[in-house]
FIDREN-905443 format. One line per field, with one value per residue (C-alpha): residue in three letters; z, y, x; residue number from 0. Coordinates in pm, 1 decimal. Layout:
res = c(Ala / ...);
Z = c(Z / ...);
Y = c(Y / ...);
X = c(X / ...);
n = c(NUM / ...);
! end
This chain:
res = c(Met / Ala / Thr / Thr / Met / Gln / Ala / Ala / Glu / Thr / Ile / Trp / Thr / Asp / Ala / Asp / Glu / Leu / Trp / Arg / Trp / Gln / Thr / Glu / Leu / Asp / Val / Leu / Gly / Pro / Arg / Leu / Thr / Gly / Ser / Ala / Ala / His / Glu / Ala / Phe / Ser / Asp / Gln / Ile / Ala / Asp / Arg / Leu / His / Arg / Leu / Gly / Phe / Glu / Val / Gln / Ser / Asp / Ile / His / His / Phe / Asp / Leu / Trp / Gln / Pro / Leu / Ser / Trp / Ser / Leu / Ser / Leu / Pro / Asp / Gly / Thr / Asn / Ile / Pro / Cys / Cys / Ile / Phe / Pro / Tyr / Ser / Gly / Glu / Thr / Pro / Asp / Gly / Gly / Val / Thr / Ala / Pro / Leu / Ile / Arg / Cys / Arg / Ser / Arg / Arg / Asp / Leu / Ala / Arg / Ala / Arg / Gly / Ala / Ile / Ala / Leu / Ile / Glu / Val / Asp / Met / Pro / Ala / Ile / Pro / Thr / Arg / Leu / Leu / Phe / Arg / Arg / Arg / Leu / Ser / Ile / Pro / Ser / Asp / Leu / Arg / Leu / Pro / Gly / Arg / Ile / Arg / Asn / Ala / Val / Ile / Ala / Ser / Val / Leu / Lys / Ala / Pro / Asp / Leu / Arg / Arg / Ala / Ala / Ala / Leu / Gly / Val / Arg / Gly / Val / Val / Cys / Val / Trp / Lys / Gly / Met / Ser / Ala / Glu / Asn / Ala / Arg / Asp / Gln / His / Leu / Pro / Phe / Thr / Thr / Pro / Tyr / Gln / Gly / Cys / Pro / Ala / Val / Trp / Ala / Asp / Met / Ala / Ala / Arg / Asp / Arg / Leu / Ile / Ala / His / Ala / Glu / Ala / Gly / Gly / Arg / Ile / Thr / Leu / Thr / Leu / Thr / Ala / Glu / Arg / Arg / Ala / Ala / Thr / Ser / Arg / Thr / Leu / Trp / Thr / Val / Leu / Pro / Gly / Arg / Glu / Ala / Asp / Arg / Thr / Ile / Leu / Ile / Asn / Thr / His / Thr / Asp / Gly / Pro / Asn / Ala / Cys / Glu / Glu / Asn / Gly / Pro / Ile / Gly / Leu / Ile / Ala / Leu / Ala / Arg / Tyr / Phe / Arg / His / Arg / Arg / Gln / Pro / Pro / Arg / Arg / Thr / Met / Val / Phe / Val / Phe / Thr / Thr / Gly / His / Phe / Gln / Ile / Pro / Gln / Phe / Gly / Ile / Gly / His / Arg / Gln / Ala / Thr / Ser / Arg / Trp / Leu / Glu / Asp / His / Arg / Asp / Trp / Trp / Asp / Gly / Ala / Asp / Gly / His / Arg / Lys / Ala / Val / Ala / Gly / Val / Thr / Leu / Glu / His / Leu / Gly / Cys / Met / Asp / Trp / Gln / Asp / Gly / Pro / Asp / Gly / Phe / Gly / Pro / Thr / Gly / Glu / Ile / Ala / Pro / Glu / Leu / Val / Tyr / Ala / Gly / Asn / Pro / Gln / Leu / Ala / Arg / Leu / Tyr / Gln / Asp / Cys / Leu / Ala / Gly / Arg / Lys / Arg / Thr / Arg / Ser / Ile / Ile / Leu / Arg / Pro / His / Asn / Arg / Leu / His / Phe / Gly / Glu / Gly / Gln / Pro / Leu / Phe / Gln / Ala / Gly / Ile / Pro / Ala / Leu / Ala / Leu / Ile / Pro / Ala / Pro / Asp / Tyr / Leu / Cys / Arg / Thr / Gly / Asp / Val / Leu / Pro / Gln / Leu / Asp / Ala / Gly / Leu / Met / Leu / Glu / Gln / Leu / Asn / Thr / Phe / Arg / Glu / Val / Leu / Asp / Arg / Leu / Asp / Gln / Leu / Asp / Asp / Pro / Gly / Pro / Val / Gln / Arg / Gln / Ser / Trp / Gly / Leu);
Z = c(699.7 / 610.8 / 265.9 / 293.2 / 479.8 / 158.8 / -123.4 / 133.4 / 125.5 / -251.6 / -250.2 / -45.9 / -20.8 / 172.3 / 148.4 / -114.4 / -355.3 / -182.9 / -206.8 / -570.7 / -652.5 / -394.7 / -676.4 / -997.0 / -886.8 / -740.5 / -1050.7 / -1291.2 / -1042.3 / -964.9 / -1087.3 / -1080.9 / -1211.8 / -1539.0 / -1604.4 / -1801.9 / -1490.2 / -1332.4 / -1707.9 / -1685.8 / -1338.8 / -1432.5 / -1692.9 / -1481.2 / -1241.2 / -1496.5 / -1612.2 / -1245.3 / -1256.2 / -1635.8 / -1566.1 / -1185.4 / -1433.7 / -1311.2 / -1600.5 / -1540.8 / -1574.8 / -1608.8 / -1575.4 / -1782.0 / -1635.0 / -1884.1 / -1663.5 / -1714.1 / -1655.8 / -1525.4 / -1545.8 / -1419.1 / -1729.8 / -1596.3 / -1303.8 / -1104.9 / -852.3 / -914.0 / -786.4 / -1052.5 / -897.9 / -1066.1 / -781.0 / -839.9 / -513.4 / -517.2 / -521.0 / -596.2 / -783.3 / -578.5 / -742.5 / -1015.3 / -926.0 / -1243.3 / -1517.6 / -1622.2 / -1948.9 / -2081.4 / -2005.7 / -1615.1 / -1444.5 / -1349.7 / -1014.7 / -725.1 / -489.2 / -171.1 / 133.3 / 266.6 / 682.8 / 605.6 / 325.5 / 448.1 / 277.6 / -99.7 / -245.9 / -96.8 / -368.1 / -648.6 / -957.7 / -781.3 / -662.3 / -306.1 / -40.4 / 212.5 / 510.4 / 540.0 / 956.5 / 1077.5 / 1336.9 / 1609.1 / 1560.0 / 1879.0 / 1808.0 / 1968.2 / 1732.9 / 1431.7 / 1586.7 / 1845.9 / 1951.4 / 2017.9 / 2160.7 / 2116.3 / 2102.0 / 2269.9 / 2529.6 / 2603.3 / 2294.3 / 2226.0 / 1966.7 / 2096.1 / 2224.9 / 1917.2 / 1573.3 / 1320.4 / 1020.5 / 632.5 / 450.5 / 718.9 / 691.5 / 410.0 / 324.8 / 612.0 / 548.6 / 205.5 / 38.6 / -217.9 / -533.9 / -707.6 / -526.9 / -599.2 / -938.5 / -908.9 / -708.6 / -1018.4 / -801.3 / -1085.2 / -898.8 / -563.9 / -393.1 / -56.1 / 257.4 / 508.8 / 892.7 / 1167.1 / 1058.7 / 897.9 / 588.3 / 565.1 / 565.1 / 366.8 / 52.3 / -228.8 / -14.8 / -298.7 / -114.8 / -138.7 / -360.3 / -243.3 / -490.0 / -915.5 / -1075.1 / -922.1 / -1212.8 / -1038.0 / -1056.4 / -719.2 / -585.4 / -266.9 / -197.4 / 26.6 / 373.2 / 402.1 / 152.4 / 371.3 / 542.1 / 257.6 / 65.0 / 374.6 / 323.8 / -57.8 / -0.7 / 216.1 / 28.0 / -252.2 / -468.9 / -800.0 / -836.0 / -1127.0 / -1140.9 / -1379.5 / -1408.3 / -1752.8 / -1737.4 / -1980.6 / -1983.3 / -2126.7 / -2139.2 / -2009.4 / -1948.9 / -1605.1 / -1529.4 / -1215.8 / -1253.6 / -1030.9 / -1089.3 / -944.5 / -730.9 / -779.1 / -358.8 / -289.0 / -177.8 / -479.4 / -426.4 / -139.0 / -194.3 / 42.4 / -132.3 / -103.8 / -213.3 / -260.9 / -481.6 / -767.2 / -749.7 / -589.2 / -546.3 / -436.2 / -347.1 / -9.3 / -205.4 / -246.6 / -252.7 / -177.2 / -507.6 / -429.8 / -83.3 / -295.3 / -560.3 / -295.0 / -138.8 / -483.6 / -591.2 / -191.1 / -229.2 / -581.3 / -535.9 / -196.0 / -240.3 / -144.0 / -306.5 / -33.9 / 94.9 / -40.1 / -339.2 / -306.7 / -497.5 / -526.7 / -666.0 / -745.5 / -791.6 / -979.2 / -886.1 / -488.6 / -612.5 / -814.4 / -648.8 / -665.1 / -1041.8 / -966.9 / -593.5 / -604.9 / -321.4 / -173.0 / -89.2 / -204.2 / -469.8 / -423.8 / -405.4 / -840.3 / -815.1 / -565.1 / -762.3 / -1133.0 / -995.9 / -718.9 / -813.2 / -645.5 / -289.6 / -232.0 / -200.3 / -422.5 / -573.8 / -785.8 / -636.2 / -447.3 / -114.8 / 48.3 / 390.0 / 451.3 / 327.6 / 338.7 / 219.5 / 274.8 / 211.0 / 270.9 / 346.2 / 586.7 / 669.1 / 911.9 / 1145.2 / 1134.9 / 1345.4 / 1321.6 / 1591.7 / 1735.3 / 1455.0 / 1181.6 / 1017.3 / 1046.8 / 1168.9 / 1574.6 / 1522.2 / 1523.4 / 1268.2 / 1224.5 / 1356.4 / 1197.7 / 1223.5 / 1139.9 / 1102.2 / 1212.1 / 1154.1 / 1452.1 / 1813.1 / 1626.5 / 1370.9 / 1603.1 / 1842.9 / 1518.6 / 1414.7 / 1766.8 / 1727.1 / 1420.0 / 1541.9 / 1723.0 / 1653.7 / 1487.1 / 1589.5 / 1530.8 / 1667.5 / 1618.0 / 1610.5 / 1692.1 / 1582.7 / 1500.1 / 1509.8 / 1252.8 / 1369.4 / 1344.1 / 961.0 / 963.8 / 783.1 / 594.9 / 308.0 / 57.4 / 300.6 / 361.5 / 73.2 / 247.7 / 535.5 / 440.3 / 165.1 / 504.7 / 446.8 / 763.1 / 719.7 / 810.0 / 654.7 / 792.3 / 626.4 / 840.4 / 812.0 / 799.9 / 752.3 / 413.4 / 299.2 / 35.4 / -51.0 / -443.4 / -325.2 / -217.4 / 63.1 / 16.9 / 298.8 / 536.2 / 408.2 / 511.5 / 297.4 / 678.9 / 783.4 / 480.0 / 544.8 / 852.3 / 778.8 / 496.2 / 736.9 / 962.7 / 676.8 / 544.9 / 881.1 / 862.1 / 510.2 / 668.0 / 925.7 / 769.0 / 481.4 / 715.4 / 981.5 / 934.6 / 1099.2 / 1106.8 / 1240.4 / 1132.5 / 1067.4 / 1409.3 / 1271.3 / 1292.1 / 1627.1 / 1702.7 / 1949.4 / 2119.9);
Y = c(-3994.3 / -3846.9 / -3906.0 / -3676.9 / -3436.8 / -3400.0 / -3372.1 / -3046.8 / -2888.7 / -3001.3 / -2715.7 / -2492.6 / -2231.2 / -2107.5 / -1803.4 / -1855.9 / -1880.0 / -1584.9 / -1355.8 / -1451.1 / -1331.0 / -1033.8 / -941.9 / -988.8 / -783.9 / -483.7 / -494.8 / -382.3 / -59.9 / 130.7 / 19.5 / 277.9 / 202.3 / 143.2 / 219.6 / 8.3 / -183.4 / -240.9 / -407.8 / -618.9 / -712.1 / -851.2 / -1042.2 / -1202.6 / -1262.7 / -1423.2 / -1636.1 / -1753.9 / -1883.1 / -2030.3 / -2231.6 / -2343.7 / -2447.4 / -2152.1 / -2058.2 / -1657.8 / -1374.6 / -974.5 / -747.9 / -477.7 / -104.7 / 234.0 / 518.1 / 843.2 / 854.9 / 1089.9 / 987.0 / 1246.2 / 1240.8 / 1500.7 / 1731.9 / 1957.1 / 2254.6 / 2517.7 / 2871.3 / 3152.1 / 3076.6 / 2706.1 / 2573.4 / 2213.8 / 2155.4 / 1763.5 / 1719.0 / 1382.4 / 1440.3 / 1538.4 / 1222.5 / 1397.1 / 1712.5 / 1841.6 / 1958.9 / 2314.9 / 2350.8 / 2156.8 / 2461.8 / 2481.7 / 2810.5 / 3039.0 / 3308.7 / 3426.9 / 3157.6 / 3268.1 / 3068.2 / 3018.9 / 2974.5 / 2695.2 / 2488.3 / 2769.4 / 3051.4 / 2936.9 / 3295.0 / 3446.6 / 3261.1 / 3428.0 / 3420.7 / 3265.7 / 2939.6 / 2831.6 / 2729.8 / 2532.2 / 2342.7 / 2018.4 / 1924.1 / 1533.0 / 1567.3 / 1327.4 / 1144.2 / 990.1 / 620.6 / 563.4 / 746.1 / 559.3 / 154.8 / 16.5 / -311.5 / -640.8 / -807.1 / -790.9 / -1089.5 / -1072.0 / -907.2 / -632.8 / -494.2 / -152.9 / 110.0 / 429.1 / 700.7 / 922.2 / 803.5 / 1038.1 / 901.9 / 1010.6 / 857.1 / 1024.9 / 1315.0 / 1434.0 / 1323.5 / 1566.4 / 1844.8 / 1822.5 / 2158.0 / 2097.8 / 2194.5 / 2229.7 / 2507.9 / 2601.7 / 2666.3 / 2789.9 / 3083.3 / 3093.2 / 2923.4 / 2856.3 / 2554.7 / 2420.4 / 2307.5 / 2100.1 / 2030.3 / 1756.7 / 1903.7 / 1691.6 / 1404.7 / 1327.5 / 1405.5 / 1061.4 / 905.4 / 1183.7 / 1184.1 / 981.0 / 945.5 / 857.6 / 1069.5 / 1165.5 / 824.1 / 944.9 / 1200.5 / 1285.0 / 1434.6 / 1832.7 / 2035.5 / 2222.5 / 2095.9 / 2024.6 / 1814.2 / 1751.5 / 1933.6 / 1766.3 / 1891.1 / 1955.9 / 2286.0 / 2379.7 / 2639.4 / 2713.1 / 2785.7 / 2944.3 / 3238.1 / 3259.2 / 3292.3 / 3542.0 / 3727.5 / 3762.8 / 3491.3 / 3342.4 / 2935.6 / 2736.2 / 2487.4 / 2206.7 / 1923.9 / 1702.8 / 1408.3 / 1230.8 / 1233.7 / 945.2 / 740.0 / 399.3 / 46.1 / -149.5 / -539.6 / -678.9 / -1022.7 / -1317.2 / -1708.7 / -1983.7 / -2297.4 / -2526.7 / -2707.0 / -2932.7 / -2700.4 / -2470.1 / -2276.6 / -2164.6 / -1925.8 / -1811.2 / -1475.2 / -1449.8 / -1086.4 / -772.1 / -572.5 / -500.3 / -201.8 / -4.9 / 255.4 / -27.9 / -390.8 / -431.7 / -166.3 / -400.7 / -780.2 / -936.6 / -1115.4 / -1320.8 / -1431.8 / -1507.0 / -1679.5 / -1936.5 / -2019.3 / -2052.5 / -2343.0 / -2494.8 / -2560.0 / -2663.5 / -2933.3 / -3067.3 / -3416.7 / -3319.0 / -3044.8 / -2740.2 / -2761.1 / -2418.0 / -2259.8 / -2017.9 / -1715.1 / -1524.6 / -1154.1 / -922.3 / -613.4 / -307.0 / 19.6 / 87.1 / 403.1 / 573.2 / 480.5 / 771.7 / 622.5 / 274.4 / 197.5 / 298.1 / 426.5 / 512.1 / 248.9 / 96.0 / -95.7 / -466.4 / -274.2 / -252.7 / -657.6 / -718.8 / -565.4 / -647.6 / -1024.5 / -1065.8 / -1455.7 / -1509.4 / -1388.3 / -1215.6 / -1544.6 / -1395.9 / -1674.0 / -1830.5 / -1653.1 / -1802.3 / -1725.0 / -1581.4 / -1808.0 / -1617.7 / -1373.4 / -1317.0 / -1036.6 / -963.3 / -686.1 / -532.2 / -898.1 / -897.3 / -529.6 / -484.3 / -162.8 / 147.4 / 424.8 / 846.9 / 841.0 / 1060.1 / 924.0 / 880.3 / 685.7 / 364.1 / 25.5 / -102.6 / -474.4 / -561.7 / -680.1 / -378.7 / -402.2 / -637.2 / -452.0 / -755.8 / -644.5 / -972.9 / -938.5 / -1038.4 / -1179.9 / -1522.2 / -1446.9 / -1276.6 / -1552.9 / -1801.8 / -1606.8 / -1607.9 / -1973.3 / -1981.0 / -1735.8 / -2071.2 / -2186.5 / -1834.8 / -1689.1 / -1319.5 / -1205.7 / -886.9 / -901.7 / -585.8 / -756.9 / -432.4 / -414.0 / -187.1 / 134.8 / 518.9 / 406.3 / 306.8 / 25.9 / 53.2 / -151.1 / -329.3 / -546.8 / -267.0 / -351.1 / -734.2 / -566.4 / -304.6 / -615.0 / -784.0 / -1116.7 / -1183.5 / -1155.0 / -1140.4 / -827.0 / -797.1 / -468.0 / -371.8 / 47.5 / 104.5 / 423.5 / 353.3 / 220.4 / 459.4 / 537.6 / 583.3 / 455.8 / 111.1 / -77.7 / -393.6 / -286.0 / -354.3 / -650.2 / -944.2 / -1381.6 / -1532.5 / -1260.5 / -1327.2 / -1706.2 / -1733.3 / -1399.8 / -1643.2 / -2002.7 / -1838.5 / -1761.3 / -2050.8 / -2228.2 / -1917.1 / -2021.7 / -2433.6 / -2370.6 / -2093.7 / -2367.3 / -2695.5 / -2382.9 / -2449.7 / -2132.2 / -1839.0 / -1573.8 / -1279.5 / -958.3 / -760.5 / -416.9 / -58.6 / 48.8 / 409.8 / 662.5 / 647.3);
X = c(318.7 / 718.9 / 592.5 / 325.3 / 546.7 / 844.9 / 507.4 / 432.8 / 765.4 / 833.8 / 490.8 / 577.7 / 833.2 / 1147.1 / 1350.2 / 1580.2 / 1287.0 / 1088.8 / 1403.1 / 1489.7 / 1096.5 / 1153.1 / 1480.3 / 1335.4 / 1040.8 / 1266.6 / 1467.8 / 1112.2 / 1113.9 / 879.6 / 553.5 / 240.9 / -24.6 / -60.1 / 301.8 / 594.3 / 687.2 / 386.9 / 233.6 / 586.0 / 447.5 / 127.6 / 306.0 / 528.6 / 245.2 / 2.9 / 330.1 / 400.0 / 9.8 / 24.5 / 306.5 / 150.5 / -190.6 / -395.5 / -654.2 / -610.5 / -858.9 / -783.1 / -1005.8 / -950.5 / -997.3 / -989.3 / -827.2 / -661.9 / -275.8 / -59.7 / 293.5 / 589.2 / 832.6 / 1154.7 / 1144.4 / 1410.6 / 1385.9 / 1713.6 / 1749.6 / 1873.2 / 2239.0 / 2203.7 / 2207.4 / 1974.5 / 1744.4 / 1712.6 / 1268.3 / 1053.3 / 676.9 / 438.9 / 151.5 / -62.2 / -38.4 / 47.7 / 286.1 / 518.3 / 639.8 / 929.3 / 1115.2 / 984.6 / 791.9 / 1000.1 / 838.9 / 887.9 / 864.0 / 658.6 / 611.5 / 316.5 / 216.2 / 11.2 / -238.4 / -474.0 / -267.7 / -187.2 / -325.1 / -29.2 / 150.5 / -90.7 / 74.1 / 389.4 / 528.2 / 404.1 / 647.6 / 518.2 / 572.1 / 330.7 / 341.7 / 340.6 / 78.7 / 70.9 / -270.4 / -384.5 / -341.6 / -705.6 / -903.4 / -767.7 / -649.5 / -911.5 / -680.0 / -790.9 / -536.4 / -141.4 / 100.8 / 357.8 / 64.0 / 273.2 / 313.5 / 111.2 / 99.4 / 240.2 / 28.0 / 32.7 / 116.5 / 331.6 / 305.5 / 362.7 / 87.1 / -194.5 / -10.3 / 6.8 / -364.5 / -414.7 / -148.7 / -32.0 / -185.2 / -457.1 / -350.7 / -735.8 / -755.5 / -386.1 / -433.0 / -830.8 / -591.1 / -352.5 / -48.2 / 155.9 / 385.6 / 379.5 / 707.5 / 636.5 / 909.0 / 802.8 / 880.3 / 915.1 / 1122.5 / 1435.5 / 1594.0 / 1623.8 / 1306.8 / 1174.9 / 1348.1 / 1112.8 / 762.7 / 479.5 / 253.5 / 47.8 / -141.7 / -491.5 / -534.0 / -676.2 / -479.8 / -470.2 / -407.7 / -94.1 / 239.6 / 415.7 / 732.5 / 814.5 / 1174.3 / 1510.6 / 1455.3 / 1858.4 / 1743.9 / 1444.9 / 1655.8 / 1792.8 / 1473.1 / 1274.2 / 1560.0 / 1535.7 / 1175.4 / 1149.3 / 1447.2 / 1189.8 / 1397.9 / 1250.5 / 1324.9 / 1277.4 / 1079.7 / 1002.8 / 794.2 / 680.2 / 411.6 / 262.8 / -104.9 / -383.7 / -606.9 / -463.3 / -532.1 / -451.8 / -532.6 / -653.7 / -566.4 / -786.5 / -797.0 / -954.0 / -845.9 / -1174.5 / -1297.0 / -1541.5 / -1783.1 / -1815.8 / -2069.9 / -1876.7 / -1555.6 / -1266.3 / -1128.3 / -763.3 / -647.2 / -350.9 / -290.4 / 10.7 / 105.4 / 311.8 / 648.2 / 909.6 / 1001.5 / 746.6 / 484.2 / 326.8 / 510.3 / 188.6 / 155.2 / 444.2 / 270.0 / -20.7 / 125.3 / 279.0 / 12.4 / -187.8 / 58.5 / 65.8 / -303.9 / -339.0 / -92.9 / -170.2 / -333.6 / -658.1 / -812.2 / -953.4 / -1311.5 / -1386.6 / -1237.2 / -1063.8 / -1012.8 / -725.6 / -750.8 / -379.6 / -645.5 / -475.5 / -540.2 / -408.9 / -246.4 / -484.6 / -770.4 / -967.2 / -1005.2 / -1031.1 / -1180.1 / -1564.1 / -1796.0 / -1465.4 / -1335.8 / -1000.9 / -945.1 / -1088.9 / -1382.1 / -1454.2 / -1343.1 / -1621.5 / -1897.6 / -1804.4 / -1769.4 / -2094.2 / -2147.7 / -1815.6 / -1926.3 / -2265.4 / -2465.3 / -2741.1 / -2954.4 / -2751.2 / -2422.9 / -2113.0 / -2081.8 / -1786.4 / -1789.7 / -1434.3 / -1178.6 / -735.8 / -547.1 / -148.0 / 62.2 / 373.5 / 576.0 / 905.4 / 908.8 / 1138.6 / 1126.9 / 1320.8 / 1289.1 / 1430.3 / 1655.0 / 1958.8 / 2146.3 / 1941.4 / 1662.5 / 1856.6 / 1717.3 / 1606.6 / 1674.5 / 1317.7 / 1067.5 / 741.8 / 457.6 / 226.2 / -95.6 / -396.6 / -725.4 / -973.6 / -1363.8 / -1449.4 / -1312.2 / -1348.0 / -1098.5 / -799.0 / -849.4 / -781.5 / -487.8 / -314.2 / -346.6 / -156.6 / 114.2 / 251.9 / 588.0 / 708.1 / 1045.0 / 968.2 / 639.3 / 490.4 / 112.9 / -91.0 / -493.1 / -723.5 / -1078.8 / -1180.3 / -1278.3 / -1422.0 / -1480.5 / -1100.6 / -1012.5 / -643.2 / -477.0 / -702.3 / -828.0 / -1161.0 / -1335.4 / -1413.6 / -1504.4 / -1752.5 / -1895.2 / -1972.3 / -1702.0 / -1508.1 / -1208.0 / -816.4 / -573.7 / -179.9 / -78.2 / 202.7 / 300.7 / 664.5 / 805.3 / 966.5 / 629.1 / 573.4 / 934.1 / 1034.0 / 1423.7 / 1591.0 / 1380.3 / 1617.3 / 1725.8 / 1444.7 / 1263.8 / 1356.1 / 1332.6 / 1297.5 / 992.6 / 868.2 / 857.3 / 747.9 / 446.2 / 332.3 / 395.3 / 176.6 / -112.9 / -41.2 / -209.7 / -519.5 / -593.2 / -591.2 / -789.6 / -1056.3 / -1070.0 / -1189.9 / -1368.9 / -1782.0 / -1859.6 / -1574.0 / -1885.2 / -2047.5 / -1792.5 / -1855.9 / -1940.9 / -1734.9 / -1694.7 / -1691.0 / -1537.1 / -1233.8);
n = c(0 / 1 / 2 / 3 / 4 / 5 / 6 / 7 / 8 / 9 / 10 / 11 / 12 / 13 / 14 / 15 / 16 / 17 / 18 / 19 / 20 / 21 / 22 / 23 / 24 / 25 / 26 / 27 / 28 / 29 / 30 / 31 / 32 / 33 / 34 / 35 / 36 / 37 / 38 / 39 / 40 / 41 / 42 / 43 / 44 / 45 / 46 / 47 / 48 / 49 / 50 / 51 / 52 / 53 / 54 / 55 / 56 / 57 / 58 / 59 / 60 / 61 / 62 / 63 / 64 / 65 / 66 / 67 / 68 / 69 / 70 / 71 / 72 / 73 / 74 / 75 / 76 / 77 / 78 / 79 / 80 / 81 / 82 / 83 / 84 / 85 / 86 / 87 / 88 / 89 / 90 / 91 / 92 / 93 / 94 / 95 / 96 / 97 / 98 / 99 / 100 / 101 / 102 / 103 / 104 / 105 / 106 / 107 / 108 / 109 / 110 / 111 / 112 / 113 / 114 / 115 / 116 / 117 / 118 / 119 / 120 / 121 / 122 / 123 / 124 / 125 / 126 / 127 / 128 / 129 / 130 / 131 / 132 / 133 / 134 / 135 / 136 / 137 / 138 / 139 / 140 / 141 / 142 / 143 / 144 / 145 / 146 / 147 / 148 / 149 / 150 / 151 / 152 / 153 / 154 / 155 / 156 / 157 / 158 / 159 / 160 / 161 / 162 / 163 / 164 / 165 / 166 / 167 / 168 / 169 / 170 / 171 / 172 / 173 / 174 / 175 / 176 / 177 / 178 / 179 / 180 / 181 / 182 / 183 / 184 / 185 / 186 / 187 / 188 / 189 / 190 / 191 / 192 / 193 / 194 / 195 / 196 / 197 / 198 / 199 / 200 / 201 / 202 / 203 / 204 / 205 / 206 / 207 / 208 / 209 / 210 / 211 / 212 / 213 / 214 / 215 / 216 / 217 / 218 / 219 / 220 / 221 / 222 / 223 / 224 / 225 / 226 / 227 / 228 / 229 / 230 / 231 / 232 / 233 / 234 / 235 / 236 / 237 / 238 / 239 / 240 / 241 / 242 / 243 / 244 / 245 / 246 / 247 / 248 / 249 / 250 / 251 / 252 / 253 / 254 / 255 / 256 / 257 / 258 / 259 / 260 / 261 / 262 / 263 / 264 / 265 / 266 / 267 / 268 / 269 / 270 / 271 / 272 / 273 / 274 / 275 / 276 / 277 / 278 / 279 / 280 / 281 / 282 / 283 / 284 / 285 / 286 / 287 / 288 / 289 / 290 / 291 / 292 / 293 / 294 / 295 / 296 / 297 / 298 / 299 / 300 / 301 / 302 / 303 / 304 / 305 / 306 / 307 / 308 / 309 / 310 / 311 / 312 / 313 / 314 / 315 / 316 / 317 / 318 / 319 / 320 / 321 / 322 / 323 / 324 / 325 / 326 / 327 / 328 / 329 / 330 / 331 / 332 / 333 / 334 / 335 / 336 / 337 / 338 / 339 / 340 / 341 / 342 / 343 / 344 / 345 / 346 / 347 / 348 / 349 / 350 / 351 / 352 / 353 / 354 / 355 / 356 / 357 / 358 / 359 / 360 / 361 / 362 / 363 / 364 / 365 / 366 / 367 / 368 / 369 / 370 / 371 / 372 / 373 / 374 / 375 / 376 / 377 / 378 / 379 / 380 / 381 / 382 / 383 / 384 / 385 / 386 / 387 / 388 / 389 / 390 / 391 / 392 / 393 / 394 / 395 / 396 / 397 / 398 / 399 / 400 / 401 / 402 / 403 / 404 / 405 / 406 / 407 / 408 / 409 / 410 / 411 / 412 / 413 / 414 / 415 / 416 / 417 / 418 / 419 / 420 / 421 / 422 / 423 / 424 / 425 / 426 / 427 / 428 / 429 / 430 / 431 / 432 / 433 / 434 / 435 / 436 / 437 / 438 / 439 / 440 / 441 / 442 / 443 / 444 / 445 / 446 / 447 / 448 / 449 / 450 / 451 / 452 / 453 / 454 / 455 / 456 / 457 / 458 / 459 / 460 / 461 / 462 / 463 / 464 / 465);
! end
């Protein structure tokens, strides 16, 4: 027994190794879809898998890349307003666009800014939680999501201006300012990431300049917006590899994505590599064939997803022989999705944006009650647990576990959603290597039990209503 335990420890991971991988990822900077940094991360993943003895497959996808090169916002007196880009918005000439700054009271008010630059505040609406999430159970049992949720990702989808409409109305550019969160929380949010190319240049201005911009617009002032970008046909890779099991015609799909703006979005590949190494080098091979999928395109879903689903939907469509159970095809008995490992909880408070001392709530989608109980059992021994197990609700399943659910594959999907999730700035201070290890220990046990389970049960279909 001692020999077996020692062997298992040498093929597993530890917090030091995870943090080394995490910092190596962070050095690359934002890994936006198809960028040089993203390609470098894909190379890094492929190299690590090759060194572990895996054969790595690459699916090459063609798409239209929009890559910002420079951006700025300045007043006539030479004052520069800090800003960040609105992804896939548009571009100005090299010298920028100088025009009157017109305050628009809502995104429906864009016609007022014809021939000018629109200033729009983007509110953080308080969305009733019951519209988005249906809780199965929590660990600890008294853990609950708040009655209403304010979230920048959701707000960017619901409240950000329609830039295509702005372009059609003759608006020359758009300056957005967040409303309803602190300046530090709002800074460098790479949002929204769910829109294709819009054809109208836009930036997010620093919230600390909000009052000055409003006063400048109401005084009839002019402003210069500069946003230069490269637009070209490009390619990006989805990587995947197979660990054969004793039952070759039965598979378990383990997926994440590789593109993202910061150290936690997306660090899921770190976890998949650790799990792949563990199950490959265990004394006994897995019962089911394990397929590890490192998807591209999460940050340009309109060009990569199929049927309004997230990016893994394309891999599923291209490789039905690995999961759909049709004649001559393998059947996926289960799936696991890992995203956003090691996230600590930071919130806006009286003293600004800072740590609460807790881990970020671990949102975990469970395809049926049996899987929810299995995950709950695998949490035994955790030092820090704040898990809320969810049932997909009102067509909403956030993250790259969604395509597995939509395909009818019973799955568990981890997707914490801290406020800093989509910032392009440094988020390493918000991450914890010990927590990453705890989470991976849990999902190592999850995979082991799924592999041994004769039948995880069918997917419990969408729940509806409040």
